[in-house]
N, C-alpha and C positions, 0 to 999 in steps of 0.2 A: 294855767301857763306859768311856767316857771323863770324868774327873770334873775336867778341868783348868778348864771353865767356873765350876764350883761352887768350886773351889780357887780362881782366880784372885780371884773375886769377895770370898770371905771373906777374902784376903789383902788387898786393898784394901780393905775396910771395916774392918779389925783395925788396919790402919797408919795410916787416917784418924782412927779413935776414939782409937787409945790410944797413938800416936806426934804426930799432928797436933794433934788436939782435947785430947786428956786426959780421962778418963772426969769427972773433977770440974767440967770445963765443958762437958761434952755438954748439959746442961739448955739454954746459951746457944743451943743450933742446933738447937731443937727448935719450930716453929713450924707447926703444923696447918694455917692460912690459906696459909702460903706454899707448902705443900707441897700441897695442893689445885689452888692456881692453876698451878702446874709439871706435876705428874703428871696432874690432869684437862685442861689446855690441851693436852698433848702428844698426849694420848688422842684429844680431840676432832678434833684437826688430822689426826691419823691416819685416824680413822674418816670426817674427810669428804673425805679421798684416796683411798682405795680402799674397791671394792665390797663387799659383803657376803662374796661366795664368797672373796674373799682372806683378810679377817679370818677366816674361818673355819679358813684353815691354821695362824694363830700356835699353837695347842696342839701342831700337829706338828712345829713349829720347835724347840719347847723339848725335844721327846722327841729331835730330832736330835741337839742339842747335846751330850746326855749318851750317847748309844749308841754310840761311838764309830765306827770306820771297819767298817763291817758287809761290805765288799767284799773278798772273800779272792782275791787277783789269782791265787796259787798253784794255788789249788783250781781256779780258771778256766780258767787255761793247762794244767794237768793233763788238764780235761775235754775241751779243745779237742783236745789231741793223741791221747786215746784216741777220740776221733769221726774224726780224720784216718786213725787206723789201721784202723778201723771201715771207713771209705768206700774206702778204699785196698783193702782185702780183699772187700769184697761189694758195692760201690758206692753211691752217695750216696741211694739210696731206702732202706738198711738203716739210714740216720738217723733216718727217721719213728718208729719206735719208742722210740728213744733221745730223741727231741725231746719226746715225750708226758709223760715221766718229769722233764723240766724244770719247775722251779716259776717261773722268770722269765720272763714273757711275752715280754720283748724277745728273748731268748736264744732261746726257742723259735720267735719268729716269724721271725727269722734262718735257723735250720735249716730251717724248712718253706720258704724261699723258695728255697734252694738244692736241695731236694729236689724241689720241683717245677720244678726246672731253668729257673728265671729268670735273665735277663742279669746278668753280676756288675755293670755300670755301673747296673743299674736296682736292684740289691741294695743296693749302697754307697748309692745316692740315697735309696732308702726310709728305710734304717736312719740314715743322717746328718740326712736330715730329722725323724726322729723323736728323735734327740739335741739337734738346734738347737730344737725345739719345748719340750723338758723343760729346756735352759738359758735357754731366755727364761723358764720359769714360776719356775725359780728365781731368775733375777734380779731379778723383779718382788717375790718374797720378801725379799731381801736387801736391795731399794730400800726396801721398808716400814721398816726400822729405821736405813737411812741415813735416811730422812725424819724418824724418830722424834729420831734423834740430833742432826739440825739445830733441829726444833722443840723441844726441850727448854732449851736456853740462851735461845732466843727467848723463851719464855714464861718463863723466871727474870727475863730482863731486864725483860719488861712488869710482872712480878711486883713487880722493884726500883722501877719508875716509878711503879706505883700506890703503894707504900710512902710513895716519898719524896713524891709529890702531898699524902698525907694528913697528911704529918708537916709540910710547908709550909704547909698550909692550918689546921693547928691549931697552929702555933709561935706562941708568947708568949715573948718576950724579959723580961717584966716580970717582975722579983721571981726566982723558983726556974724560971722556963721554959726557959732555957737548958740548965739540967741535963737535961731529958728529950729534948735533941736525940742525945745519944750512943745511947742504948737504942733511938731510934724509927729513927735511922739503919742500926743492925746489925738490927734487924728487915726494914728495906727489903732489905738485901743478901743475907739468909740464900734468896731466891728464886734469886740468880744461881748460888749454892752449891749449890742440891738440882738447879737445871738441869745444870750443870756433870757434877756426880756421875753422873747418868741419863744425858748422852749418853757419857761417857767409862768408866764402871765397867759399864754395862747395855747400852746400845743399838747403841754403836760395836762393842765385842767381840761382840755377838752376830752382826751384820751379817757381821764376819771370820768366825768360826766357820762360819755356814753356806756361806760363801764355799769355805771348806776343804772342807766336806762337799761341795760342788757339783762342786771339782774330781777328787775321788775318785770320784766316779759317772761324771764324763766320762772319766777314764783306764778305768776299769772297761770302761764300754761300747765306748771306743775299741779297746782290746785284744779283744774281744768280737767288733768287726766285722773286724778284719783277720784274727781266726783265723777266722771264718765263711768269708772269701772266701779264705783259702789252702786249706782244705779243698776249697771249690768247685775250686779251681784245680787239685787233686791233689798239692798241694806236700808233700814227704816229712815224716812227723810229726817226726822229731827236728829239721829244719830249721825247720819251724814252730813248736816250742818256742824255738829259739834265737832267732829272729825276733820272736817276742814279747816274750821275757823284756827286750829293747832297751827297753822302755818304762818300766822299775824301775831302782831304783838295783844298784849293784856289788854292794852288801852282800846284799841281798835276793836276786839273781838265784842265787847258790850254793845257798840255800835251795830254790829252785825247780828249778833244774837237776840237783842232786845234794843230797838231802836227808839221806844217810849222812853225808855229807862235812860236815854241818854242825855246828860246836859244840855241846855238850851244853846250854848255856845258849841257844843260838838255838833248840833244838828245844823247849824246855820253852816258849820264849816262844812257841811257834806255836799255843798250846793254844787261844787267842783267834782273832780275827779277824787278819788281814793287814793290819798297820800301816804306815803311810809312815813 
């Protein structure tokens, strides 16, 4: 589980409320009408910008934010090494039973392609096309939050303009009318505050985190493709493992190549998913 998204949001809110605003003045920054303009306007603009099929994926995006890196590269490399040993000993047809045990449909498809003696160029093309289509779908989701990040300050400005127009229309400089200008101006500016908050503390960080998750999956599947093609080419299992770990950092390679040599702290850290 990755709690950095929640933690970052909470830290940001605490700093803004207790350091920037201070609790005693918090009431000055609460305005339901301004909040409705910014949040409602940003949501409306996003709904207009994307089809319903894309909007239905939003709950899944929030799940991805906190689930952490679910792609265990060490486990993948070890599985590919075992398959390479099996293929060298019994032939590629022996991998069919192994493929049926896989939960990942992409992995299973790749193994079945080499079992069926598909040409390596065709295997690579088919699997890389699948990855490109996946990345394209992910980019659409990331773009949704980038759009929301752009819409929020814009509607904050719209709310400010609405407030200023109403203030100027009702301005009366006779008598005590001038004393109302300050509070009215403050109310008008709150929408800009809300817009900046939504953009920089919610939507933009979500887009960045989804981009990180996309990169994690791309790396995982790239290693998978190279491993499958290496098995098809008959590469030595040890060489295959050495080749695949070049995709990860030096610190993580030791845990994959020689788990027994990893520090005790590192071993305990492998209880969960393989992290970047």
